[in-house]
N, C-alpha and C positions, 0 to 999 in steps of 0.2 A: 652898726652892723655887728653881728655876733660871730663867734668862732664857728658855730654850727652853720650859719649862713655861708661862711667862707668855705667850709667843707663841702657844702652843697654846690658852690660855684665850681670847685675842682671836679666834682663828680660829673656835672653837666658838661664841662669842657672835655673831660676824658671820654665820656660816652657819646658826645656829639648829638645828644638828644635829651630833651627834658623828660620825655616818657621813659626812655631806657634808664636814665639816671634815677628817676623816681622808683622804678622797679628795683634797681640795685640798692637804693637807700631804704627800701621798704616804707615809703611814704606816698601819700596821694599826689598825683601829678598836679592838680590845681594848687596844692600847698607849696610844692616846689616852684611852680611858675610864679606864685605870689612872692616867694622868698627872693627869687631872681629879680623880679620887678622892684622889690624894696631896696635891694642892694644897688641896682642901677639908678633908682631915684635918689638914694642917699649920696651916691658918688657923683651924680650928675653926668654919668658916662654911659654910653651904649656899649655894653660888654659883649653881648652876643647879637648876631644877626639871625633872624628866624626865617626858615623856609620850610617847604613841605618835607624835605628830607631830614630836617632836624635843626640844629643850631651850629654856628661857627663863631669863633672868637673874632672880634674886630681887632684892628691894630692896637687900639687903646685897651681892649680886653686882654690881649696878650701881655701887655705891660702890667696891667692890674693883676693878672693871674700869677705873674712872676713874684710880685710882692705877697700875694695871698699864700702861695706855697711856702714862702719863708716864714710867715706868721704862723701858719698851721704847723709847720715843722717845729718851730720853737715851742709852741704850746704842747705838742706831743712829747718833746724832750722834757719839758717841765713835769708833765703828767707821769711820764715813765720814771723820772728820778724821784719826785716827791710824793706821788700818790701810790704808784705801784712798787716803789722802792727797788727799782731795777736800774742797772747802769744805763744811761741814755745811749742811743745809737745815733751816730752822725750819718746823714743821708749823703750819698755820693752817686751822682748820675752822669753817665756819658751818653751823648747822642752821636751816632755814627751812621754811615752807610753800611750796608751788609758786607763786611770784610771778614774773612776767616782769621787773619792775624789779630784783628780787634777782639773777636770773641775769645780766641786763645789767651790773649793778654789779660782780658777781663777775668777769665777763670783763674789764671795764675794770681791775679790781684786778690781775688776772694780767698784763695787757698793760703796766700801769704798773710793776709790781715784778718781773715775769719769774719764771720758775720756776727760775732758777739758785740763788736764796737761800731760796726757800720751797717747801714742798709744800702746795699748796692743795687743800682738800676742801670740796665743797658737798654737804651732806646734806639732801635734801628729805624732810620727814617731817611728822608730825602735831603739833599744839600741845603735848600733854603730853610727847611724846618730845623736843621742842625744849627744854623746861624741864629734863627729866632730863639731856639731853646737856650742857647748860651747867652744871648743878649738879654732875654727875659728872666735869666737866673733859674730856669727850670733845670738846666744841665750845668754841671761844673766844668766839663770839658766837651768840646766837639771835635770829632775826627773827620777830616775832609781829604779828598783826593784832589791835588792841584797839579795841573799839567800845563804845557805851553798853550793849549787850546782854551783852557778856562781860566788861566791865571789873571788876565786883566779884569774879567767879570768878578771873580772871587775877591780880588784885591780891592776893587771898588766897593763891593758889598761889605767886606770886613771893615774898611775905613768908615763907611756910612754908619755902621753899627758900633764903631769904636772898639773893635776886637782886634786881637793880635794873632798872627799865624806863626807857628813854630814848626819847622820841619822835623819830623820824627825819623823818617827813612825815605830812601829812594827805591822805587820798585819798578820792575819792567811789567808790561802788560802780558797777560797770559790768556790763552784761549784753550778751553778743554773741549775735545770732540771725541765721539765714539771712533774706534779704530776703523769702523766700516763707513764712516762719513766720507763723501767724496773729497772734501777739503783736507782730510787727514793725510793724504799722500803728498800734499804740497809742503815743501820745506822752505823756510825763509832764511 
């Protein structure tokens, strides 16, 4: 398999559709479909499931794509340093649920370290995808909300994926309502 084929696999996974990925890559859809089939044949793994709505990564496909991203990233670092004669950028990705404190901390991180040395990615998604992203090495860090209600489920998932949880902070739940909302008059 070639680096170009690996880049194609990333585009298909990100777009969720071979047709959309082909448009994005400016190649013919049959050529992209053929490249995906060749990689699946060469690896002996079904990487994508196909349906009318597009494609989705299989469990094996998620693992495969984690390695693919690492290989492509390393190739891009080599090209940047030795072909383009630029200092290479290290990719740093965080997967998180949508939290204001995470976004604010991410902006501070970029301001502190700049984008000269790092390519920063903030991926806002759902809990299970955060765990998958870290497990499959798509993300370097995953930020989750753990409560008494979800602790046993999350702990079991983290153990299953051989991941570790470190508490960053304790936060109270907040609800924001319009002052005219009927529940706004209730004080707890």
